[in-house]
C-alpha angles and dihedrals in degrees: 000000000000119000116250099233136036121206118193119198130167103241126059091213090053090047091057094051095044091047090060091050097049100045137215098321091066129068112201120201134173125233092200090227122296120010096181129042146146113296117265097217098060142021094270093200122103099219092179093058107051094293091289110186119227111215131194135176113275112256112252096028098082093106092051091048090051091049092051092047091054092048092046092050092056095045129087094215133018115208112201101208102170120146119305097247136084092271090053091046090053092049089054090049091051091046091053090053096043094048093044093235123171124219093260095055099038116074125180118218131170130203112207089187133012102240127124092245096051095041092050093047095044095051088059093056108054122168140186122275111275103239092191090062090046092051090049090054092046092051089052092048094047092048090050090052097046095047096038098048092052099038102040095065088056089057090049090053098043103032117009141308121270097043118124132202130189143155092306102039095046092053091044091054089052091052092049090048092050091049092049090053090052090051092050092048093049115117112211116230125199117240135169137203126207123207132173134198107226128191124213108232093212101048099018088226118148124223136171123249128192122217110244106173145274132296091000093305121119115242123191110195112226100187143027090248090058091051091050089052091052091049091049091049092052093047114156095335118142121240126232128200105224101174139020118200118199124189133181117227123200119209121193125200116262119265120246114280121272122198093270098044091046088059096043101049100058091040091056098041107035102008090243116172119240094244092056092048093055092045089058090044092053091053091048091048093051090046089054092050091051090051089050091065093047102039109014092259098302093133101038114105101159112061110152128030103194119042138131094202135060107191116180112215129202090244088065101031094053096062090042092054092047091050091049089051091053096043101042129055094218109008120192102217124201111237099193133093 
């Protein structure tokens, strides 16, 4: 007997988890990303007719498309549950066209987090596909294609084959070039700093002091002769501390990693390349998913590799606050989201 509802997500791992949450009336399948795209062998954009894109099924995914068509045909409702961004919205739009789904049968749902509560609530509140998001993704894709297909051959000719350039790389090269011109045009100016090691007569403790200026006015020495003049002016005079300023600084714990910060942190600390970072992340993510099956997710700390957001939900904050209350004598709990 066919299941009543079909849910299509992008990731097979996500499909497995969501399938457990929704139960036996739902069949959850993965699209493995895009199933339809611009052709690789030609521009695929009709520039003469309002930049109309020409899509075709991606080579090698025919069997998956056929499988999804069969499952959609035998289901009462098809929930398009791709990622909640413009790329995911476009994938849902392409799926609707490929599977020949009408508006009544095709329902768009998004899961902002993969928890039983959110998945169960979201499936009850379907909506139509957001055409504005789809158009935004199409504009991005078309611009990529137009710029890349005309600029990349120039790189092959001038530098080496295999390089690609698009809307991002071409602008980035311009920014690097502008910055290089600024560096070359920079005129170096000499400057000096003056520091002194002072000793407290009462405690005999030594501390470092930085020369600020004279008569309350800031002075920045521009030559060795000027520094020598300042030292001669000071001579053997004694120093007096006239004011001590104390400030309290509050430091909050770091937020969970996003895609960009996950790349930046290892690069800055251990000079780890981006590819290596994501390889470690993939292993951690799979480890967390295996633990999900064995212990309901209690041991999984790495759940999503690529994300630009790090929302903290009550379902996660509640246990954290309770644990802090048990572990600390007087915990200072963050009240924000």
